[in-house]
N, C-alpha and C positions, 0 to 999 in steps of 0.2 A: 372256449373249448381248449382244454389242456392237451397238448400233443403227446403222443407216445414217447417221443424222445425226452420231453420235459419230465414226464413221469419217471422215466428210466434214470434221468439225472438224479432225481431225489432218492430213488431206491439205491442207486450205486453209492451216493454220498453217505447215506446212513449206514450202509454196510461196511464202510471203511473207517470213518471217524478218526480216532487217534492213531490208527495203525498204518503201516505200509504193506500193501498187498500186491501179489503177483496177479496177473490176469486170471490164472487158474483159481486162486483164492477168492478173487472178486466174483467169479462165476458161482463158486460154492456159497459165498455169503449172500449174494444178491439174488440168485436164481435167474439172472439174466444170461443170455447166450454170449458167446465170444464175439459174435457179429454185432450184437446190440451194444456191448461195451466198447468195442472198437469204433463203432459209429459215433457214440457219444463223445469220446475223447478226441475224435478227429474233427468235430464240428467247431469252428472258431469261437462261436458265442458261448459254448459250454466249457471251453478250456480253462476259464477262470476258476472253475470249481475244483479242479484237480491239479496236483503237482506230479510231474512225471520224472522218475529217476531211472537211470539205466546202470545196472551193475552187471551181473551175469544175465539178467533178464529185466524186462520192464516192471517197475514198481509204481503203484499209484498211491497217493495220499491226498487228504482233503486240504484245500486252501480256504482261508477265512478272510483274507484281505478284501475281498469283493463285498463283504457284508457292510462295511462302513460306507462304501460307494453306494450301495443300495439304499441305505438310510439317508444319505445326503441328497438323494433324488426326491425325498419326501420332506426334508426339513432344511432350513438354512443354517449351516454351521461353518465356522472358520476352519482353516487348515489345522490349527493347533487342537481344536475340538475334535476334528476328524481323527487326528493322531491319537488322542486319548481314547476314543471309541475303538480304534483299530487295535491298540495295545490291550485294552480290556477284553475285547472279543477274542483275540488270539490266545490270551491266557485262560479264559474261562468258558467260552461258549460250547466247545465240543464236549467238555466234561459235564456241563449243565444238561445238555440235551441227552447225553448218554444215560443220565439218571431220570430226568423228567419226561422223556419221550419213550421210555422203556415200558414195554407191555409184554408180560409172559416171557421175559428174557430176550426180547427183540426190540431194538430201537426202530420205531416206525411212525409214519404219518400217512394220511390218505392223500396221495398225490393226484387223485382224480378230482378232489375238491379244491386243492390249492397247489401251486408250484412250490418248489423248495424255497425260493426267496420270500414268497408270501408267508409261508409257515414261520420262517426265521424272523422276519420283521414283526409278525404278529406276536411271537413269543417275547421279543424285546419290549414291545408296546405293553403287553399284558403285565409283565414283571415290573416295568416302570410305573404302571398305575398303582400296584401294590406298594412299591417302594416310596412313591411320593406321598401316599397316605400316611405311612409311618414317619417319614421325615417331617412332614408338616405338623404332626401331633406329638413328636418326641420332646419331652421336657423332663429334666432331672432323672434320666434313666427310666421314665415311665411314659405311658401314652396318655396325653392330655385330652380328655373327652369333653371339656367344658364347652367349647364352641358348638360341637355336634349336639350335645344335649340341650344347650340353650336355644339353638335354632329349631330343634324338634319340639320343645315344650313351650316356647315363647316366653320363658323365664330365664333369669340369670342363674345358671347352675355351675358349680365348681365340682369337677370330678376327674379322676385319673385312675389308671389301672395298668396291670401287666397283662398284655394280650398274648394268648397262645397262638403262635403262627409258625409256619415252617420258614424260619429265618434263613436257613441254608439256601432256599430258593432265591432269596433276595441278593445273595452274594454275587449273582450274575452281573448286577449293575452297581454293586456297592461302592466302587471306586469312580463312578461316573458323576461329575458335578450335577447339582440339582437343576441348573439352567438348561443343561442338555437333556436331562431326564424329562423335564416338562415338555420339551419339544417332541421327544420320542413318544411320550404318553398320548399326545394329541394327534398322532399320525392317523389313527383310525379309532372307531368306537371301543375297541377292546380295552384300551387304557382307562377310559372313564368307567367302563363296566367293572373292571377290577377294583378301581377306587371306590365306586358306589357300593359294590358288593360288601366291602368291609364296613362302610357306613350302616348298611342295612342289617348286617349280621350283628353289629354292636347294638343297634337300636332294638332289634328283636330280643336279644339277650337281656338288655336292660328292662324292657317293658315286660318280658316274661317273669323277670325276677323282682319287679317292683311295680305294684299295682298303681301307686300314685303317679309314677312316671307315665305309665300306660294311659291313665286317664287324662293327664296333661297333654300328651301327644295327640290323643283323640280330640280333645277340646280345641287344640291349636289347629288341627287339620280342618275341623268344621268351621272355625272362625275365619280361616284363610281360604276356604273353598278349594283347597288343593292339598295333595299329600305332602308331608314334610320333606320327602326326598327330592321334591321339585324346587325347593328353596334355593338350591345351589346353581 
């Protein structure tokens, strides 16, 4: 059960993002009350999410340094690897969710379903899954589909293509080394789901466009008594 305070932390965080806001502006942007906001920023365990500055009045902004700490609770990484993550997240994460979590002009998520840390970790896991797929198959500026097709058809197939995909989305983790991405991808099932979704999209496209490949895939599935996507 996600508490009201945890839900409000997420709502407040997404209402601030790249900006610095007064309490009045936070009330307007988040639709939380002054009491709810004051309560959140005064509870010690929630203070890591926000930075406070005092000029003529209190200004709130979002902190992201806690995200690498959150990831390190799920995976084993060295201090240098954690530093890489922290620098990457500081540079890219707020801008990323400002675009990809936007809906009808509002950046939002369902904080009754997941907490803010859970949403953020899941986003990194999901994008890592997509990115690992492309990194593993990248060859000579094209996507090498040979292994994928060979496993699906049971024959030695050589194939490559230029895949249309929102590469801007992958910029979130583009500077993170592969060995770290592999760990992030496996934090929860979202990473493998992202990875496999590309496998399945490619194979559907190939089988729809080539009846010979479709027949070979079907034959290989029957011979092995299991779907091709369970070979991995």
